[in-house]
C-alpha distance (Angstrom), angle and dihedral (degrees) to the residues before:
residue distance angle dihedral
X1 . . .
X2 3.73 . .
X3 3.76 92.0 .
X4 3.82 91.6 49.8
X5 3.82 89.9 51.5
X6 3.81 91.1 50.0
X7 3.89 90.7 49.1
X8 3.83 90.3 50.5
X9 3.78 90.3 46.5
X10 3.74 92.0 52.1
X11 3.85 92.7 47.9
X12 3.70 90.7 49.1
X13 3.80 92.0 48.9
X14 3.84 91.9 50.7
X15 3.75 91.3 49.4
X16 3.78 92.4 52.1
X17 3.78 88.3 48.7
X18 3.71 93.1 52.0
X19 3.86 91.9 45.1
X20 3.80 88.9 49.4
X21 3.80 92.0 51.2
X22 3.76 91.4 46.4
X23 3.81 91.4 48.7
X24 3.82 92.0 48.1
X25 3.82 91.4 49.9
X26 3.80 90.7 48.9
X27 3.79 94.7 54.3
X28 3.82 90.8 43.5
X29 3.74 92.3 53.2
X30 3.78 92.5 42.7
X31 3.78 90.4 54.9
X32 3.85 88.8 49.9
X33 3.76 94.2 47.8
X34 3.79 93.5 49.1
X35 3.73 91.7 47.8
X36 3.87 90.8 49.8
X37 3.84 89.3 52.0
X38 3.78 94.8 50.6
X39 3.85 96.8 43.1
X40 3.80 103.1 38.6
X41 3.83 110.9 88.1
X42 3.85 109.0 -173.3
X43 3.79 123.1 -147.9
X44 3.80 118.2 -105.5
X45 3.79 116.2 -103.7
X46 3.80 109.2 -150.2
X47 3.78 129.3 171.9
X48 3.77 94.3 11.1
X49 3.73 89.3 151.9
X50 3.82 133.6 -113.1
X51 3.79 141.9 -116.2
X52 3.80 128.2 -124.9
X53 3.79 95.0 -144.3
X54 3.76 133.2 24.0
X55 3.81 120.0 -170.9
X56 3.85 121.5 -177.6
X57 3.77 116.2 -169.3
X58 3.91 114.8 -173.8
X59 3.80 107.1 -138.9
X60 3.84 96.1 172.5
X61 3.80 128.5 27.2
X62 3.80 141.8 115.0
X63 3.77 96.3 -83.7
X64 3.76 131.8 43.6
X65 3.78 132.6 -160.0
X66 3.88 93.6 -140.8
X67 3.79 132.1 37.9
X68 3.77 93.6 -128.3
X69 3.75 90.2 63.3
X70 3.79 120.6 89.0
X71 3.82 122.1 -127.7
X72 3.75 134.9 -168.6
X73 3.86 140.8 155.3
X74 3.66 94.3 -80.5
X75 3.86 139.6 85.8
X76 3.82 138.5 -117.7
X77 3.78 123.4 151.6
X78 3.81 127.5 -177.7
X79 3.84 105.8 -139.8
X80 3.74 115.9 -164.8
X81 3.85 112.5 -171.6
X82 3.84 106.2 178.1
X83 3.82 104.7 -62.1
X84 3.79 96.2 -12.9
X85 3.81 119.8 95.2
X86 3.75 118.2 -162.0
X87 3.84 128.2 179.8
X88 3.79 108.0 -149.4
X89 3.85 108.2 -154.1
X90 3.79 124.8 -24.5
X91 3.78 106.7 -119.9
X92 3.81 132.6 -115.0
X93 3.88 109.2 -82.4
X94 3.79 89.6 -166.0
X95 3.82 93.6 179.3
X96 3.89 92.8 49.6
X97 3.75 91.6 -122.2
X98 3.77 131.5 172.4
X99 2.85 115.7 -124.1
X100 3.87 87.5 34.5
X101 3.86 120.2 -142.5
X102 3.76 86.0 -100.8
X103 3.76 93.6 54.6
X104 3.81 89.3 44.6
X105 3.76 92.6 53.9
X106 3.79 92.5 42.9
X107 3.76 90.4 56.1
X108 3.71 92.6 46.1
X109 3.76 93.3 49.5
X110 3.89 95.5 44.4
X111 3.82 95.2 -108.6
X112 3.77 112.6 150.5
X113 3.83 118.1 -157.5
X114 3.72 90.0 -142.6
X115 3.78 90.5 64.2
X116 3.75 94.0 58.3
X117 3.80 110.2 98.8
X118 3.78 98.7 179.1
X119 3.73 144.0 25.5
X120 3.75 120.2 -152.0
X121 3.90 113.6 -164.0
X122 3.73 110.4 -161.7
X123 3.84 96.0 -163.0
X124 3.79 141.0 -23.9
X125 3.82 102.4 -92.4
X126 3.71 127.4 126.5
X127 3.83 96.6 -116.1
X128 3.86 91.0 57.5
X129 3.79 99.8 37.2
X130 3.76 103.8 48.8
X131 3.84 103.1 -89.4
X132 3.72 145.0 -43.9
X133 3.81 96.8 -58.1
X134 3.82 91.0 52.3
X135 3.84 90.0 51.3
X136 3.80 92.2 46.6
X137 3.73 92.1 49.8
X138 3.79 92.9 43.8
X139 3.74 94.6 -121.5
X140 3.85 139.4 101.9
X141 3.77 130.3 -116.4
X142 3.86 128.6 -159.7
X143 3.82 88.5 -165.8
X144 3.78 140.4 -9.2
X145 3.88 92.4 -90.9
X146 3.78 117.2 63.5
X147 3.76 114.4 -100.8
X148 3.80 130.3 -162.7
X149 3.88 110.2 -102.4
X150 3.69 97.7 160.5
X151 3.82 89.3 127.4
X152 3.84 91.4 56.3
X153 3.83 129.6 92.3
X154 3.84 111.2 -156.9
X155 3.74 124.3 -155.6
X156 3.74 112.2 -155.3
X157 3.81 132.5 179.6
X158 3.84 97.7 -138.7
X159 3.75 138.4 13.5
X160 3.81 108.9 -47.6
X161 3.87 135.4 153.2
X162 3.74 134.4 -153.9
X163 3.80 125.3 -175.0
X164 3.80 98.1 -130.9
X165 3.81 109.9 11.1
X166 3.85 122.8 86.4
X167 3.80 103.5 -114.1
X168 3.82 123.7 -153.5
X169 3.80 120.6 -172.6
X170 3.75 112.5 -139.8
X171 3.85 114.0 -143.5
X172 3.76 103.6 167.3
X173 3.84 142.9 5.9
X174 3.81 110.8 -61.1
X175 3.77 144.1 152.5
X176 3.83 112.1 -99.1
X177 3.89 96.8 -174.9
X178 3.79 135.1 -19.5
X179 3.78 108.1 -52.1
X180 3.84 94.3 2.1
X181 3.82 127.9 93.6
X182 3.63 145.8 156.7
X183 3.81 125.6 -123.3
X184 3.70 89.1 -142.1
X185 3.85 126.1 -121.8
X186 3.73 117.0 -46.6
X187 3.77 116.5 -163.5
X188 3.87 125.2 -131.2
X189 3.78 129.7 175.2
X190 3.77 109.9 -125.5
X191 3.77 120.2 -172.7
X192 3.77 113.9 -115.7
X193 3.86 89.2 0.0
X194 3.82 97.0 66.5
X195 3.74 124.9 -147.9
X196 3.73 110.9 -9.9
X197 3.85 124.6 -161.9
X198 3.78 114.1 -155.3
X199 3.78 129.7 177.6
X200 3.87 128.5 -165.1
X201 3.88 125.7 -147.7
X202 3.76 117.2 -124.1
X203 3.80 123.4 -162.3
X204 3.81 122.1 -173.3
X205 3.74 109.1 -145.4
X206 3.91 113.2 -157.6
X207 3.75 113.4 -98.0
X208 3.77 94.7 -4.0
X209 3.75 110.3 64.6
X210 3.90 141.1 -131.4
X211 3.71 125.0 -6.3
X212 3.80 110.8 -165.0
X213 3.83 115.7 -155.0
X214 3.81 112.9 -163.2
X215 3.82 131.5 -167.3
X216 3.82 105.1 -157.1
X217 3.81 104.1 -26.4
X218 3.80 94.4 -126.5
X219 3.77 87.2 148.6
X220 3.83 89.6 68.6
X221 3.79 124.2 -110.5
X222 3.78 95.4 -100.8
X223 3.82 92.4 54.1
X224 3.83 92.5 45.3
X225 3.81 89.1 53.4
X226 3.83 92.9 38.2
X227 3.75 92.6 53.4
X228 3.87 91.1 49.9
X229 3.77 89.2 52.3
X230 3.82 92.0 46.9
X231 3.84 95.1 55.0
X232 3.84 107.8 27.3
X233 3.74 133.8 59.3
X234 3.83 95.1 -158.8
X235 3.80 121.1 94.9
X236 3.79 120.7 -109.1
X237 3.75 111.3 -101.1
X238 3.77 102.2 174.7
X239 3.87 148.7 -1.3
X240 3.80 120.9 -147.9
X241 3.77 129.2 176.5
X242 3.77 144.1 27.8
X243 3.71 127.5 -12.5
X244 3.83 101.8 171.1
X245 3.80 101.9 -120.6
X246 3.81 104.6 151.3
X247 3.78 96.9 163.2
X248 3.94 105.6 150.7
X249 3.80 99.3 18.8
X250 3.92 145.1 4.7
X251 3.84 118.8 -124.2
X252 3.80 89.3 -155.4
X253 3.84 118.0 60.1
X254 3.76 116.0 -176.4
X255 3.87 123.6 -179.3
X256 3.82 86.9 -11.0
X257 3.84 92.5 -57.8
X258 3.78 125.1 122.8
X259 3.79 90.0 -120.8
X260 3.77 100.3 -174.7
X261 3.83 92.9 48.3
X262 3.78 91.2 50.0
X263 3.77 102.4 35.9
X264 3.84 135.6 35.3
X265 3.78 93.6 34.4
X266 3.81 98.0 104.3
X267 3.79 87.6 -120.2
X268 3.81 133.9 92.5
X269 3.92 112.5 -76.7
X270 3.89 91.7 -108.2
X271 3.86 92.1 50.1
X272 3.79 104.5 78.7
X273 3.79 125.9 -166.1
X274 3.75 108.7 -96.5
X275 3.73 135.7 -145.9
X276 3.82 91.1 -112.6
X277 3.82 90.4 57.8
X278 3.81 91.4 51.6
X279 3.85 90.5 50.9
X280 3.75 89.9 48.2
X281 3.81 89.2 54.1
X282 3.77 91.4 47.1
X283 3.87 89.5 52.1
X284 3.79 90.2 49.7
X285 3.76 93.6 50.7
X286 3.81 93.1 45.5
X287 3.74 90.8 55.7
X288 3.88 86.1 62.7
X289 3.78 89.6 59.6
X290 3.77 98.6 -136.6
X291 3.80 119.5 -172.8
X292 3.85 95.9 -148.0
X293 3.82 132.9 37.0
X294 3.80 125.9 175.0
X295 3.76 119.9 165.6
X296 3.77 125.7 -161.3
X297 3.84 118.3 -121.5
X298 3.77 93.3 -156.3
X299 3.82 92.2 90.3
X300 3.84 102.1 12.7
X301 3.78 125.9 71.1
X302 3.88 128.2 -123.6
X303 3.85 90.3 -101.6
X304 3.76 91.1 59.2
X305 3.86 91.7 45.6
X306 3.74 91.1 53.4
X307 3.78 92.3 47.0
X308 3.78 89.5 55.8
X309 3.84 90.7 45.4
X310 3.79 92.0 52.5
X311 3.77 92.4 45.1
X312 3.75 100.2 47.8
X313 3.85 100.9 32.3
X314 3.82 116.8 -174.4
X315 3.80 94.2 3.5
X316 3.83 90.1 64.2
X317 3.77 115.2 95.0
X318 3.86 122.3 -166.4
X319 3.81 111.7 -120.9
X320 3.76 111.5 -135.3
X321 3.79 137.2 154.0
X322 3.75 110.1 -92.1
X323 3.76 94.9 14.1
X324 3.88 108.3 112.1
X325 3.82 123.3 -146.5
X326 3.78 109.4 -149.3
X327 3.83 126.1 -170.0
X328 3.79 117.3 -174.3
X329 3.75 118.3 -157.7
X330 3.79 124.5 -133.4
X331 3.70 114.5 -90.8
């Protein structure tokens, strides 16, 4: 009995030490990230061009528009900006399948890998890079088996590598092609996951303004919008993608834990995102007078989605696999 109590005491002590180290690292990184946000003044990007037509086709997300399409708590969007075709993130592939859910949906929707010119990785997390092994190895995978992507240029927000694609690490806001830019990585301290660098894609649609396409939104909505206002002169037309507001449930459950509610919020794991915080974000976004809002369900709960629907009315569009979002520029 005494030995058992000693063993339990040692385990509890070690767990407390680990928790203490994680908490210390979280606050240290939070201080660093906040300081970077305050001190970094990005250069203005003006006259970076525009596109006449923007089409965003969700290929991976939590909800799908047809039964034959696969869904999962991950993200991959096909972004077609005039003649440029960009794959934003590559999904989760939790079961390590080949073909992956992403490849399955691409085939079902008539999307050919050979037609994809660019891959844009929002951040180095498993639900955006093709699984835990991809995240651990600092790479991204379309499917379990290696595919030839020698024709692809990948824009990544931190050091990553890929066997066949040409990889370019993004360090600051910049134009990627006419009418298409990146906000550049914005750092956020995430408990257990460390310092996370996430970038958002920005497309300037002719005569309408900026459409911001987001992966998970770990940067925080106010910093995503704030960075766009810092570097661009054009008005914000739309916001599409994830914002990480898992208020009532978590789409991803790992080891029995509501992973998204506990981690990835920018808070301590016992401090969940509240309904009041979501409503505050909605009020902030409404003040910017966007003309299009579409929130990903992969990291936000149904309560959050309904709150956005109610707030934005007919300018809100459901984000579902296979359901394209099309924005035509003014002639």
